[in-house]
N, C-alpha and C positions, 0 to 999 in steps of 0.2 A: 838185358835192357826193358822193362816193361813199365807201366803207367799203374799210375794209384790213386785215388783221392785221398787228398792232405788230411780226414778223417781217420785214415786205418790207424788204427793200434797199433802202439810202435812193435809191444810183445807180437801182436801178430809175424807184425815185417821179421822180426827176429829171431821165429822157429823158421819161420820158411826159409831164410837165409844162414840161420848159424851163426848169427853174429851177436854179439851186445853191442845194443847200443846204444844207449843209454844207463848210465850208472845207477847204484838204489836209487842214494842220496837225491836226484835228480827230479822232480816234480814234470813229467814231461809223458802223457799220452798218448797224444797223435804222432803225427807225422810231417805232418803241419808244425807242428806245435815244436817240434825234435827239429827241423829246419830252422824256425822262431831260432831257437837256445845255442846256435850253429851261431847265428847271424849279430844277430840282438836287435834285430829288427822284422819289421814282412818284406823279405824281397818282393826284386818287379818279377816278373814275367818276362820271362829269357836267363836270369840268372842262372849260375850256375850256383852248389854249393858242395866242399868236399869234406865229407867224414872220417875221422880217425882209423873206419873201421873194414873202409876199401871199398865207401859210394861215392858215389858222387849223382843230388838232386836235385834238375835241371826246376826251375818252375816252369813249369805249363799255363795257368792262369791265376791268377791275385788279384783283389783289390786292393785300395791301402790301410788295410782291416786285418786282410788273413792271406791264404798260401788256401788257395780251390785242386787243384790237380797239380802231382809232381812227374814229373822220368825220373826213375830209380835206373839206373849203371851201376852195377857193380867192375868198382875200377882193380880190387883184389886177388887173385886166389884162395885164400887163404882164410878161415874164420881166427879174427883178430876178436878183442877186448875195448872199449872203449877207454880216448885216454883222458 
Protein backbone atom coordinates (compact mmCIF):
# COMPACT_ATOMS: atom_id res chain seq x y z
CA UNK A 1 0.00 0.00 0.00
CA UNK A 2 1.34 3.42 -0.91
CA UNK A 3 0.16 6.90 -1.80
CA UNK A 4 0.86 8.74 -5.03
CA UNK A 5 0.11 12.03 -6.71
CA UNK A 6 -2.52 11.53 -9.41
CA UNK A 7 -0.12 13.20 -11.87
CA UNK A 8 2.29 10.24 -11.57
CA UNK A 9 3.06 8.74 -14.97
CA UNK A 10 1.28 5.41 -15.52
CA UNK A 11 4.41 3.92 -17.12
CA UNK A 12 6.36 4.64 -13.95
CA UNK A 13 3.83 2.73 -11.85
CA UNK A 14 3.74 -0.11 -14.39
CA UNK A 15 7.53 -0.47 -14.14
CA UNK A 16 7.47 -0.28 -10.35
CA UNK A 17 4.78 -2.97 -10.02
CA UNK A 18 5.71 -5.05 -13.09
CA UNK A 19 2.13 -4.88 -14.38
CA UNK A 20 0.47 -3.59 -17.51
CA UNK A 21 -2.18 -1.05 -16.51
CA UNK A 22 -2.97 0.59 -19.84
CA UNK A 23 -3.34 -0.98 -23.29
CA UNK A 24 -1.20 0.60 -26.00
CA UNK A 25 -4.30 1.94 -27.78
CA UNK A 26 -5.53 3.84 -24.70
CA UNK A 27 -4.70 7.54 -24.42
CA UNK A 28 -3.91 7.60 -20.69
CA UNK A 29 -0.72 9.12 -19.25
CA UNK A 30 -1.33 9.70 -15.53
CA UNK A 31 -2.80 7.76 -12.62
CA UNK A 32 -5.63 10.27 -12.37
CA UNK A 33 -6.36 9.76 -16.06
CA UNK A 34 -6.34 6.00 -15.56
CA UNK A 35 -8.86 6.16 -12.71
CA UNK A 36 -11.00 8.56 -14.75
CA UNK A 37 -10.88 6.12 -17.70
CA UNK A 38 -11.92 3.23 -15.45
CA UNK A 39 -14.92 5.11 -14.01
CA UNK A 40 -15.87 7.50 -16.81
CA UNK A 41 -16.02 10.34 -14.27
CA UNK A 42 -14.02 12.04 -11.51
CA UNK A 43 -14.63 9.96 -8.37
CA UNK A 44 -15.08 11.74 -5.05
CA UNK A 45 -12.61 11.50 -2.19
CA UNK A 46 -13.12 8.23 -0.34
CA UNK A 47 -14.27 6.24 -3.37
CA UNK A 48 -12.37 3.13 -4.43
CA UNK A 49 -11.84 1.89 -7.97
CA UNK A 50 -10.65 -1.61 -8.87
CA UNK A 51 -8.30 -2.28 -11.78
CA UNK A 52 -8.33 -5.66 -13.56
CA UNK A 53 -4.55 -6.00 -13.03
CA UNK A 54 -5.11 -6.54 -9.32
CA UNK A 55 -4.96 -3.02 -7.92
CA UNK A 56 -7.37 -0.92 -5.91
CA UNK A 57 -7.15 2.87 -6.14
CA UNK A 58 -8.63 4.88 -3.27
CA UNK A 59 -9.21 8.55 -4.02
CA UNK A 60 -7.71 10.54 -1.16
CA UNK A 61 -8.15 14.02 -2.61
CA UNK A 62 -10.17 15.29 -5.56
CA UNK A 63 -12.18 18.27 -6.65
CA UNK A 64 -15.11 18.18 -9.09
CA UNK A 65 -12.74 18.49 -12.07
CA UNK A 66 -9.72 16.33 -11.22
CA UNK A 67 -8.24 13.66 -9.02
CA UNK A 68 -5.33 14.90 -6.92
CA UNK A 69 -4.04 12.08 -4.71
CA UNK A 70 -4.52 8.30 -4.59
CA UNK A 71 -3.78 5.38 -2.29
CA UNK A 72 -2.80 2.28 -4.24
CA UNK A 73 -3.24 -1.23 -2.87
CA UNK A 74 -2.04 -4.36 -4.68
CA UNK A 75 -4.64 -7.12 -4.34
CA UNK A 76 -3.31 -9.78 -6.73
CA UNK A 77 0.19 -11.18 -6.16
CA UNK A 78 1.10 -11.94 -9.78
CA UNK A 79 1.66 -9.59 -12.69
CA UNK A 80 -1.26 -9.56 -15.11
CA UNK A 81 -2.24 -7.60 -18.18
CA UNK A 82 -5.02 -5.08 -18.49
CA UNK A 83 -8.30 -6.40 -19.83
